[in-house]
C-alpha positions as CSV (number, residue, x, y, z in Angstrom):
1,M,76.9,116.1,86.2
2,S,74.5,118.9,85.5
3,I,75.0,121.8,83.3
4,N,74.9,124.0,86.2
5,S,78.1,122.2,87.9
6,I,79.9,122.6,84.4
7,Q,78.8,126.2,84.1
8,S,80.1,126.8,87.6
9,M,83.2,125.1,87.0
10,Q,83.9,127.2,83.9
11,S,83.1,130.3,85.7
12,A,85.7,129.2,88.6
13,L,88.5,128.2,85.8
14,T,87.7,131.7,84.4
15,Q,88.4,133.4,87.6
16,G,91.4,131.4,88.1
17,L,92.9,132.4,84.8
18,E,92.3,136.1,85.2
19,S,93.9,136.1,88.5
20,T,96.9,134.2,87.2
21,I,97.2,136.7,84.4
22,S,96.8,139.8,86.7
23,S,99.6,138.1,89.1
24,T,101.8,137.6,86.1
25,Q,101.7,141.1,85.3
26,D,102.6,142.1,88.8
27,K,105.4,139.7,88.7
28,S,106.8,141.2,85.5
29,D,107.7,144.4,87.1
30,Q,110.0,142.4,89.6
31,G,113.6,141.0,89.0
32,F,114.6,137.7,87.4
33,T,115.5,136.4,91.1
34,A,112.0,137.2,92.3
35,Y,110.1,135.7,89.6
36,L,111.9,132.6,90.0
37,K,111.4,132.8,94.0
38,N,107.8,133.0,93.2
39,S,107.8,130.4,90.8
40,F,109.4,128.0,93.1
41,E,106.4,128.9,95.8
42,D,103.9,128.5,93.4
43,V,105.0,125.1,92.4
44,N,105.6,124.3,95.9
45,R,102.2,125.5,97.0
46,S,100.6,123.2,94.1
47,L,102.5,120.4,95.1
48,A,101.1,120.8,98.7
49,T,97.7,121.3,97.6
50,A,97.7,117.9,95.3
51,D,99.4,115.7,98.5
52,K,96.6,117.0,100.6
53,L,93.6,116.2,98.3
54,A,95.0,112.9,97.7
55,T,95.5,112.2,101.6
56,D,91.8,113.7,102.0
57,L,90.8,111.2,99.3
58,A,92.7,108.1,100.7
59,V,91.1,108.9,104.3
60,G,87.9,109.4,102.9
61,K,87.2,113.2,103.6
62,N,87.0,114.0,99.9
63,E,85.0,111.6,97.4
64,N,86.2,114.0,94.4
65,L,88.6,111.7,92.5
66,H,88.6,113.7,89.3
67,E,89.3,117.0,91.3
68,A,92.4,115.1,93.3
69,M,93.7,113.7,89.9
70,I,93.6,117.0,88.2
71,S,95.4,118.6,90.8
72,M,98.1,116.1,91.0
73,E,98.7,116.4,87.2
74,K,98.7,119.8,87.2
75,A,101.4,119.9,90.0
76,E,103.5,117.3,88.1
77,A,103.4,119.2,85.0
78,S,104.5,122.6,87.1
79,F,107.1,120.8,88.5
80,K,108.6,119.2,85.6
81,L,108.7,122.9,84.2
82,L,110.5,124.1,87.0
83,V,112.9,121.0,86.8
84,Q,113.6,122.0,83.0
85,V,113.9,125.7,83.6
86,R,116.6,125.0,86.5
87,N,118.4,122.5,84.0
88,R,118.6,125.2,81.4
89,A,119.7,127.9,84.0
90,L,122.6,125.6,85.0
91,E,123.7,125.0,81.4
92,A,123.6,128.8,80.8
93,Y,125.8,129.1,83.9
94,N,128.1,126.3,83.0
95,E,128.6,127.8,79.5
96,I,129.3,131.3,80.6
97,M,132.1,129.7,83.1
98,R,133.5,127.8,80.4
99,M,134.1,131.3,78.6
100,Q,137.5,132.6,78.1
101,V,137.9,136.0,79.0
C-alpha cells in the first residue's frame, strides 16, 4: 500500500466525519422520535452496505477484503448500539408504567 492511498483514505475518512457531524447537528433540531427513526435508517443502510460488500466479495466482484470486513464490523457495532438503546428505552417505559400515580 502506498502513501498516496493512505492519504486518500485519510481524506475520505475526514470528509465522512465532517458529513456525520453536520448531519448530527441537523438531526438535533428534530424531535426524539425523528432522531430514533433516522438512527434506525442509518443502521439499516449500514447493514445493507455490509451485506452488499460481503456478497460482492463472495461472488468475486470485489477483491477488497479489508473494506468488506471494516464495513461489517461497523454495521455490527452500530446494530449492537441500537439494540442497547432500544433495551434502555423499554426499561425506562416499563419503569414509568410501574409507577403508582
